[in-house]
BAKE-664907 format. One record per residue (C-alpha): residue number from 1; x, y, z; chain; residue in one letter. Coordinates in Angstrom, 2 decimals. Example, Ala and Ser with C-alpha at 12.3 -4.5 7.8 and 13.67 -1.06 7.14 Angstrom:
% residues 2
+-------+---------+---------+---------+--------+------+
! torpa !      px !      py !      pz ! lodren ! nuro !
+-------+---------+---------+---------+--------+------+
!     1 !   12.30 !   -4.50 !    7.80 !      A !    A !
!     2 !   13.67 !   -1.06 !    7.14 !      A !    S !
+-------+---------+---------+---------+--------+------+
//
This chain:
% residues 234
+-------+---------+---------+---------+--------+------+
! torpa !      px !      py !      pz ! lodren ! nuro !
+-------+---------+---------+---------+--------+------+
!     1 !  -10.18 !   10.62 !  -14.49 !      A !    M !
!     2 !   -6.47 !   10.97 !  -13.62 !      A !    P !
!     3 !   -4.94 !   10.21 !  -10.26 !      A !    L !
!     4 !   -4.35 !   13.41 !   -8.32 !      A !    E !
!     5 !   -2.52 !   11.78 !   -5.41 !      A !    I !
!     6 !   -0.01 !    8.95 !   -5.57 !      A !    V !
!     7 !    0.78 !    7.23 !   -2.29 !      A !    G !
!     8 !    4.36 !    5.99 !   -2.04 !      A !    A !
!     9 !    4.40 !    4.90 !    1.60 !      A !    G !
!    10 !    4.92 !    1.34 !    2.73 !      A !    L !
!    11 !    2.23 !   -0.64 !    4.55 !      A !    P !
!    12 !    2.05 !    0.01 !    8.31 !      A !    R !
!    13 !    2.98 !    3.69 !    7.90 !      A !    T !
!    14 !   -0.46 !    5.13 !    8.58 !      A !    G !
!    15 !   -1.85 !    4.48 !    5.12 !      A !    T !
!    16 !   -5.33 !    3.63 !    6.42 !      A !    T !
!    17 !   -5.49 !    6.86 !    8.41 !      A !    S !
!    18 !   -4.29 !    8.74 !    5.32 !      A !    L !
!    19 !   -6.96 !    7.07 !    3.21 !      A !    K !
!    20 !   -9.67 !    8.22 !    5.63 !      A !    E !
!    21 !   -8.21 !   11.73 !    5.73 !      A !    A !
!    22 !   -8.14 !   11.98 !    1.93 !      A !    L !
!    23 !  -11.72 !   10.77 !    1.73 !      A !    E !
!    24 !  -12.74 !   13.57 !    4.11 !      A !    I !
!    25 !  -10.90 !   16.04 !    1.86 !      A !    L !
!    26 !  -12.85 !   14.83 !   -1.16 !      A !    G !
!    27 !  -10.45 !   12.34 !   -2.76 !      A !    Y !
!    28 !  -11.91 !    8.86 !   -3.36 !      A !    P !
!    29 !   -8.92 !    6.72 !   -2.33 !      A !    T !
!    30 !   -7.92 !    3.21 !   -3.38 !      A !    Y !
!    31 !   -6.30 !    1.15 !   -0.60 !      A !    H !
!    32 !   -5.54 !   -2.52 !   -0.05 !      A !    M !
!    33 !   -9.03 !   -2.88 !    1.41 !      A !    R !
!    34 !  -10.48 !   -1.95 !   -2.02 !      A !    E !
!    35 !   -8.37 !   -4.70 !   -3.55 !      A !    N !
!    36 !  -10.04 !   -7.14 !   -1.16 !      A !    V !
!    37 !  -13.55 !   -5.70 !   -1.53 !      A !    I !
!    38 !  -13.44 !   -5.76 !   -5.33 !      A !    Y !
!    39 !  -11.38 !   -8.96 !   -5.62 !      A !    N !
!    40 !   -8.86 !   -7.11 !   -7.78 !      A !    D !
!    41 !   -5.89 !   -9.43 !   -7.18 !      A !    S !
!    42 !   -5.98 !  -10.81 !  -10.71 !      A !    Q !
!    43 !   -5.88 !   -7.28 !  -12.10 !      A !    K !
!    44 !   -2.74 !   -6.50 !  -10.11 !      A !    W !
!    45 !   -1.20 !   -9.78 !  -11.23 !      A !    L !
!    46 !   -1.79 !   -8.73 !  -14.83 !      A !    N !
!    47 !   -0.13 !   -5.37 !  -14.15 !      A !    I !
!    48 !    2.92 !   -7.05 !  -12.61 !      A !    V !
!    49 !    3.22 !   -9.36 !  -15.61 !      A !    K !
!    50 !    3.53 !   -6.31 !  -17.87 !      A !    D !
!    51 !    7.30 !   -5.91 !  -17.36 !      A !    N !
!    52 !    6.77 !   -5.67 !  -13.60 !      A !    Y !
!    53 !    4.30 !   -2.87 !  -14.24 !      A !    G !
!    54 !    6.96 !   -0.53 !  -15.62 !      A !    R !
!    55 !    5.26 !   -0.25 !  -19.00 !      A !    D !
!    56 !    1.70 !   -0.18 !  -17.74 !      A !    F !
!    57 !   -0.26 !    2.91 !  -18.79 !      A !    K !
!    58 !   -3.99 !    2.25 !  -18.44 !      A !    D !
!    59 !   -4.56 !    2.85 !  -14.73 !      A !    W !
!    60 !   -8.28 !    3.24 !  -15.39 !      A !    D !
!    61 !   -8.07 !   -0.57 !  -15.46 !      A !    Y !
!    62 !   -8.06 !   -0.41 !  -11.65 !      A !    V !
!    63 !   -8.99 !    3.11 !  -10.62 !      A !    F !
!    64 !  -11.82 !    4.02 !  -13.02 !      A !    A !
!    65 !  -13.85 !    0.91 !  -13.75 !      A !    Q !
!    66 !  -17.48 !    1.00 !  -14.77 !      A !    K !
!    67 !  -20.08 !    0.58 !  -12.04 !      A !    N !
!    68 !  -17.52 !    1.39 !   -9.33 !      A !    R !
!    69 !  -16.20 !    4.49 !   -7.61 !      A !    R !
!    70 !  -13.76 !    6.56 !   -9.62 !      A !    I !
!    71 !  -10.58 !    6.88 !   -7.56 !      A !    Y !
!    72 !   -8.43 !   10.01 !   -7.67 !      A !    T !
!    73 !   -5.95 !    8.86 !   -5.03 !      A !    A !
!    74 !   -4.13 !    5.63 !   -4.25 !      A !    S !
!    75 !   -2.32 !    4.64 !   -1.06 !      A !    V !
!    76 !   -0.86 !    1.45 !    0.44 !      A !    D !
!    77 !    0.07 !   -1.82 !   -1.26 !      A !    T !
!    78 !   -0.43 !   -2.78 !   -4.03 !      A !    P !
!    79 !   -0.66 !    0.68 !   -5.59 !      A !    G !
!    80 !    2.38 !    2.14 !   -3.83 !      A !    S !
!    81 !    4.61 !   -0.49 !   -5.43 !      A !    T !
!    82 !    4.06 !    1.30 !   -8.76 !      A !    F !
!    83 !    4.43 !    4.92 !   -7.64 !      A !    Y !
!    84 !    7.14 !    5.68 !  -10.23 !      A !    K !
!    85 !    4.97 !    4.39 !  -13.06 !      A !    N !
!    86 !    1.97 !    6.37 !  -11.81 !      A !    Q !
!    87 !    4.08 !    9.54 !  -11.61 !      A !    M !
!    88 !    4.97 !    9.08 !  -15.26 !      A !    G !
!    89 !    1.39 !    8.51 !  -16.35 !      A !    V !
!    90 !    0.06 !   11.34 !  -14.18 !      A !    Y !
!    91 !    2.79 !   14.02 !  -14.18 !      A !    P !
!    92 !    0.59 !   16.55 !  -12.36 !      A !    D !
!    93 !   -0.12 !   14.21 !   -9.45 !      A !    A !
!    94 !    1.22 !   14.94 !   -5.99 !      A !    K !
!    95 !    3.06 !   12.21 !   -4.09 !      A !    V !
!    96 !    2.65 !   11.45 !   -0.38 !      A !    I !
!    97 !    5.28 !    9.36 !    1.39 !      A !    L !
!    98 !    3.91 !    8.19 !    4.73 !      A !    T !
!    99 !    6.59 !    7.39 !    7.30 !      A !    V !
!   100 !    6.95 !    6.20 !   10.89 !      A !    R !
!   101 !    9.10 !    7.82 !   13.57 !      A !    D !
!   102 !   12.05 !    5.59 !   12.68 !      A !    N !
!   103 !   12.79 !    2.19 !   11.08 !      A !    P !
!   104 !   12.55 !    0.28 !   14.36 !      A !    K !
!   105 !    9.04 !    1.58 !   14.97 !      A !    V !
!   106 !    7.99 !    0.46 !   11.50 !      A !    W !
!   107 !    9.47 !   -3.03 !   11.93 !      A !    V !
!   108 !    7.84 !   -3.39 !   15.34 !      A !    A !
!   109 !    4.47 !   -2.50 !   13.85 !      A !    S !
!   110 !    4.89 !   -4.92 !   10.95 !      A !    A !
!   111 !    6.14 !   -7.68 !   13.23 !      A !    S !
!   112 !    3.18 !   -7.38 !   15.57 !      A !    E !
!   113 !    0.61 !   -7.27 !   12.79 !      A !    T !
!   114 !    1.35 !   -8.42 !    9.26 !      A !    V !
!   115 !    4.07 !  -10.90 !   10.13 !      A !    L !
!   116 !    1.92 !  -12.63 !   12.72 !      A !    R !
!   117 !   -0.31 !  -13.76 !    9.89 !      A !    Q !
!   118 !    2.37 !  -15.72 !    8.04 !      A !    Q !
!   119 !   -0.05 !  -17.94 !    6.16 !      A !    K !
!   120 !   -2.13 !  -15.02 !    4.99 !      A !    A !
!   121 !    0.86 !  -12.94 !    3.95 !      A !    I !
!   122 !    2.09 !  -15.76 !    1.69 !      A !    K !
!   123 !   -0.73 !  -14.82 !   -0.65 !      A !    M !
!   124 !    0.58 !  -11.28 !   -0.89 !      A !    V !
!   125 !    4.16 !  -12.43 !   -1.35 !      A !    I !
!   126 !    3.12 !  -14.89 !   -4.03 !      A !    A !
!   127 !    1.76 !  -11.99 !   -6.05 !      A !    V !
!   128 !    4.32 !   -9.26 !   -5.40 !      A !    F !
!   129 !    7.57 !  -10.89 !   -4.26 !      A !    F !
!   130 !    8.87 !  -11.23 !   -7.80 !      A !    F !
!   131 !    8.43 !   -7.50 !   -8.41 !      A !    H !
!   132 !   11.89 !   -5.90 !   -7.97 !      A !    P !
!   133 !   10.49 !   -2.95 !   -6.01 !      A !    D !
!   134 !    8.00 !   -4.85 !   -3.84 !      A !    A !
!   135 !    8.27 !   -4.52 !   -0.09 !      A !    C !
!   136 !    6.82 !   -7.83 !    0.96 !      A !    N !
!   137 !   10.02 !   -9.83 !    0.59 !      A !    G !
!   138 !   11.77 !   -7.63 !    3.14 !      A !    A !
!   139 !    8.75 !   -7.85 !    5.41 !      A !    L !
!   140 !    8.75 !  -11.62 !    5.19 !      A !    H !
!   141 !   12.47 !  -11.85 !    6.06 !      A !    K !
!   142 !   12.07 !   -9.85 !    9.25 !      A !    T !
!   143 !   11.66 !  -12.91 !   11.45 !      A !    H !
!   144 !   14.91 !  -14.38 !   10.10 !      A !    L !
!   145 !   17.32 !  -11.67 !   11.20 !      A !    D !
!   146 !   15.57 !   -9.79 !   13.98 !      A !    G !
!   147 !   14.35 !   -7.06 !   11.64 !      A !    G !
!   148 !   17.68 !   -5.80 !   10.29 !      A !    K !
!   149 !   16.87 !   -6.44 !    6.63 !      A !    S !
!   150 !   13.45 !   -4.84 !    7.02 !      A !    A !
!   151 !   14.93 !   -1.78 !    8.72 !      A !    E !
!   152 !   17.37 !   -1.39 !    5.85 !      A !    E !
!   153 !   14.60 !   -1.87 !    3.33 !      A !    F !
!   154 !   12.40 !    0.75 !    5.00 !      A !    Y !
!   155 !   15.25 !    3.27 !    4.97 !      A !    T !
!   156 !   16.26 !    2.50 !    1.38 !      A !    N !
!   157 !   12.66 !    2.66 !    0.14 !      A !    W !
!   158 !   12.04 !    6.08 !    1.67 !      A !    N !
!   159 !   15.35 !    7.45 !    0.43 !      A !    E !
!   160 !   14.58 !    6.23 !   -3.09 !      A !    E !
!   161 !   11.17 !    7.93 !   -3.05 !      A !    V !
!   162 !   12.75 !   11.20 !   -1.93 !      A !    I !
!   163 !   15.38 !   10.94 !   -4.68 !      A !    R !
!   164 !   12.82 !   10.08 !   -7.35 !      A !    S !
!   165 !   10.09 !   12.64 !   -6.68 !      A !    V !
!   166 !   10.60 !   16.37 !   -7.31 !      A !    P !
!   167 !   10.57 !   18.10 !   -3.92 !      A !    S !
!   168 !    7.74 !   20.46 !   -4.88 !      A !    E !
!   169 !    5.49 !   17.48 !   -5.59 !      A !    K !
!   170 !    6.39 !   15.43 !   -2.50 !      A !    L !
!   171 !    5.04 !   15.45 !    1.05 !      A !    L !
!   172 !    6.89 !   13.30 !    3.58 !      A !    V !
!   173 !    4.14 !   12.79 !    6.11 !      A !    F !
!   174 !    3.78 !   11.22 !    9.53 !      A !    N !
!   175 !    0.10 !   10.91 !   10.41 !      A !    V !
!   176 !    0.94 !   12.18 !   13.90 !      A !    K !
!   177 !    1.34 !   15.60 !   12.25 !      A !    Q !
!   178 !   -2.40 !   15.76 !   11.61 !      A !    G !
!   179 !   -4.23 !   18.00 !    9.18 !      A !    W !
!   180 !   -1.98 !   21.04 !    8.86 !      A !    E !
!   181 !    0.86 !   19.79 !    6.60 !      A !    P !
!   182 !   -1.47 !   17.60 !    4.54 !      A !    L !
!   183 !   -3.99 !   20.36 !    3.87 !      A !    C !
!   184 !   -1.27 !   22.90 !    3.12 !      A !    K !
!   185 !    0.30 !   20.50 !    0.60 !      A !    F !
!   186 !   -3.03 !   19.85 !   -1.11 !      A !    L !
!   187 !   -4.31 !   23.42 !   -0.91 !      A !    G !
!   188 !   -7.34 !   22.42 !    1.14 !      A !    K !
!   189 !   -8.90 !   24.04 !    4.21 !      A !    P !
!   190 !   -8.43 !   22.18 !    7.47 !      A !    V !
!   191 !  -11.62 !   20.21 !    8.23 !      A !    P !
!   192 !  -13.48 !   20.84 !   11.46 !      A !    D !
!   193 !  -13.13 !   17.19 !   12.50 !      A !    V !
!   194 !  -10.30 !   15.30 !   14.21 !      A !    P !
!   195 !   -7.68 !   13.75 !   11.98 !      A !    F !
!   196 !   -8.59 !   10.06 !   11.60 !      A !    P !
!   197 !   -6.49 !    7.51 !   13.45 !      A !    R !
!   198 !   -7.41 !    3.99 !   12.40 !      A !    V !
!   199 !   -5.87 !    0.58 !   11.89 !      A !    N !
!   200 !   -3.89 !    0.62 !   15.12 !      A !    E !
!   201 !   -2.24 !   -2.61 !   16.18 !      A !    R !
!   202 !   -4.97 !   -4.16 !   18.31 !      A !    E !
!   203 !   -7.62 !   -3.33 !   15.74 !      A !    H !
!   204 !   -5.44 !   -4.75 !   12.97 !      A !    F !
!   205 !   -4.86 !   -8.03 !   14.82 !      A !    K !
!   206 !   -8.61 !   -8.58 !   15.09 !      A !    K !
!   207 !   -9.37 !   -7.53 !   11.52 !      A !    R !
!   208 !   -6.58 !   -9.36 !    9.72 !      A !    V !
!   209 !   -7.59 !  -12.80 !   10.95 !      A !    S !
!   210 !  -10.20 !  -12.84 !    8.18 !      A !    G !
!   211 !   -7.46 !  -12.42 !    5.59 !      A !    L !
!   212 !   -6.53 !  -16.08 !    6.12 !      A !    H !
!   213 !   -9.76 !  -17.18 !    4.46 !      A !    Y !
!   214 !   -9.53 !  -14.53 !    1.74 !      A !    I !
!   215 !   -6.03 !  -15.79 !    0.91 !      A !    A !
!   216 !   -7.24 !  -19.38 !    0.63 !      A !    I !
!   217 !   -9.89 !  -18.30 !   -1.83 !      A !    G !
!   218 !   -7.38 !  -16.24 !   -3.80 !      A !    F !
!   219 !   -4.96 !  -19.12 !   -4.15 !      A !    L !
!   220 !   -7.69 !  -21.55 !   -5.18 !      A !    L !
!   221 !   -8.81 !  -19.19 !   -7.94 !      A !    V !
!   222 !   -5.49 !  -17.68 !   -9.05 !      A !    V !
!   223 !   -2.72 !  -19.67 !   -7.46 !      A !    G !
!   224 !   -3.17 !  -23.00 !   -9.12 !      A !    G !
!   225 !   -5.94 !  -24.84 !   -7.28 !      A !    G !
!   226 !   -4.74 !  -27.73 !   -5.16 !      A !    V !
!   227 !   -1.08 !  -26.86 !   -5.64 !      A !    A !
!   228 !   -1.69 !  -23.32 !   -4.44 !      A !    G !
!   229 !   -3.63 !  -24.54 !   -1.44 !      A !    L !
!   230 !   -0.88 !  -27.00 !   -0.54 !      A !    A !
!   231 !    1.68 !  -24.22 !   -0.65 !      A !    Y !
!   232 !   -0.50 !  -22.02 !    1.52 !      A !    F !
!   233 !   -0.94 !  -24.69 !    4.16 !      A !    L !
!   234 !    2.77 !  -25.58 !    4.47 !      A !    L !
+-------+---------+---------+---------+--------+------+
//
């Protein structure tokens, strides 16, 4: 089954809230949490190795596997890294670019959540940093220059998405806008429930602490055993 919705927004732009909203609207949605639940990191590594994912065509490899949900939407890392490829494979898909109020707000959110888990994030960087379009390198550099490089990256990323996606297929969306623009874009009636607002900073800080142990397991399996663990613990 083809993807109907391609998420192009960076992490910490409301992607978890968008996932929940799309689920309510009837779109099974793949998010970073699915990567963790299904232990899909090796699959994404294989995609990256295929010319940084530029030539990859068989997205059923992740989104339509046997004995699992069939996903018709993808948001957040790692899927958003490959939005251009997915647009090419699924030309009828609509693209949603989630954004924050401004670059400083995004960097503040990342700095108070993802970047506080430096050891855990090394796992993510180890997988995606060598991808030319990946965001995690800019995220990781935030603590070195007070956020300037990450602010520039956020702006450049969003501008590139807007340049790359035909305007009639693109929704630039701040989750603060709620149901109206999202439902209008997708041609869906507005649900009679509040728009979901999840993964806020305090909740994230509590939840992400478990990622430390997930990352250790990932590196032991994929990252080269003892060498990977030594890197993680530095």
